N, C-alpha and C positions, 0 to 999 in steps of 0.2 A: 723632545721630539721623538716620535714613534719610529722605531727602526724599520728599514726596508729589509724584507726577508726573502730569501731564495731557498729552495730545497724543501725539506720536511719541516713544516712549522712546529709540530709538536716536539721535535728534537731540539729546536732552537730554544724552546721555553722549558726544557727539562731541568728539574732541580738537581743540582750537583753538590748539594751541601755536604754529602758524605764522601766527596772525592778528596784525592790528594792534590795539593796545590804546590806548584813551583813557580817562582818568578825569576825570569832571566832579566838582568839589569845591565845597562850600559856601564862601562867602567873604563879604567885605564887600558885594558886589553881589548876593548870593544867586542861586541857580539859578532861572531863570524861562523863560518861553516863548521868549524871544529866543535862549536858548542851544540850545533844541531845533532851531530853524530854522537857526541858524548851523552847528551841528554836523552836521546832516543834509546841508546844502548842501556842506560841506567833504567829508564822506564820499562823497557822490555824485560830486563833481568828481574826487577821487583814485581811487576804485574803478572808475569808468567809463573811465578813460584807456586801458586795454587794448583798448577797443572803438572807438577814435578813427579807425581805418582806414575805417570806414563811418559816414557821418553818421546814417543811419537806426538802426544798431545802437547807436551812441554815445548818441543821443537816447533810445532805448528803455531802455538800461541805466541811464543817468543818471536818468531818470524813475522807474524801478522801485526803484532803490537809494535815491533821495531819498525816495520815498513810504514805503517800508518803514522806513527809518531815522527819518524824522520821526515816524511813528506810534508806534514803540516808544520813542523818546527822550521824546516828549511824555508818554506814559503813565508812564514812569519818573519824570519830573519832577513830573507832576501828582499821582501817588498815593504818592510816596515819603515816608519819614520822613527827618529830617535825616541827612545823611551823604553819602558818595560814591556815584556811579553809575559802574560799570565797564562800558565798551563794548568789545566785541571784534568785529572784522569781518575778512572775507577773501573771496577768490574761489577756488573749488575745483570741479573737475568741471563747469564751465559754470554754476555757481550762486553767488550772493552769499549769504553767511551772516552772521548777526549774533547776538550774545549780549549781553544786558544784565542786569546784576546790581545790585539795589538793595534797600533795606529798606522794608517796608510795615507798616502796622498791621493789627490783626485785622479792622477794619471793611472796609478795602480788600480784604483777603484774602477775606473772605466774599462780597463783591460779585463779585469776579473768579471765584471758584470756582462761584458760581451760574451765571454766563455759560458757564463751561467745561462744567458739567453739562448745560446746554441744548444745547451744541454736540454732545454725545454722542447726543442724541435727534433732532436735526434737521440738515438740510444748512445750511451757512453762508449760501448764497444765499437760502434760505427765511427764515432768521432776520434777514438784512439787510433784506429786504422788510418783514417784520413791524416791525422797528425804525423804518424810514423812515415807515411808515404810522402807527405809534404817535406818533412825533415830530410828524407833520403834524396829528394830532388834538389833542395836548396841548402843553403848554409844556415838554416834556421836554428834558433836557440834551443828548441825542444820544449819550450815553456808550455806547461799544461799537461805534459806526459804523465807526471806523477799523479796528479789529480784524476785524470782520465783512467789511469791504471787502477787506482783505488776504487773508483766507481764501477769499472768494467770487470776487472779480474778478482777483486776482493769483495765485491758486492757491498761496499761501504754505504751506509746511509749518512747523508750529510745535510747540513743547514748552514747558511751564512746570514748574518745580520749586520747591516751597515747603519751606523748612526753618525750624524754630522757632529764633529767635536769643535772645530773652529774653522777659520778661513779656508784652508786648503787641506785640512786633516779630517780623517774619518776614523771612527772606532770600528774595527772589523772583529766580529766574533764568529769563529768557525767551530762548528760542533760536528763530530763524526762518531759513528758507531760501527763496529765490525763484530760479527759473531765469532765466538771462540769455539774450540773443539767441544762437542757435546758429551763425549764419553767420560770425561773426568768427573769425579765426584768431589765437588767443592765443599 
């Protein structure tokens, strides 16, 4: 079955053969929030090393990679169905890219697709302000803030591909790209 795509189509089909791959697996300790933080910290440490010639560039790259990684991994852990989460990362053309593949149920798929439809009609910054205002008024969960912050404040380029896996499960592949500091000589 052909995947349903949202976002930047070319990004969704980008070849990541030269990327680093990690797989988070369910086990006796189960995947949880602490795995998101540990994994994103590890990725930020390793992937920002080429920028270590400049403290400022290293700090910026580390922060941007860490934030993007943490948001995407948290979402994959939070909304996934039991099973593996595949993480692919790399640096190419002055950009950090990340692709995460996991399984989600139809309810999570529906909520995410509603947000993605709204992104087609409004700017991410406008939606971010609306979400912040909405959360201030209500006891809302804040869901979507991280994604909207990535798009608005980090100018992340993103793509989502959904494929039906079986009865109530879908394979979600999220691909993101964020520019890194241009002044470092890699």
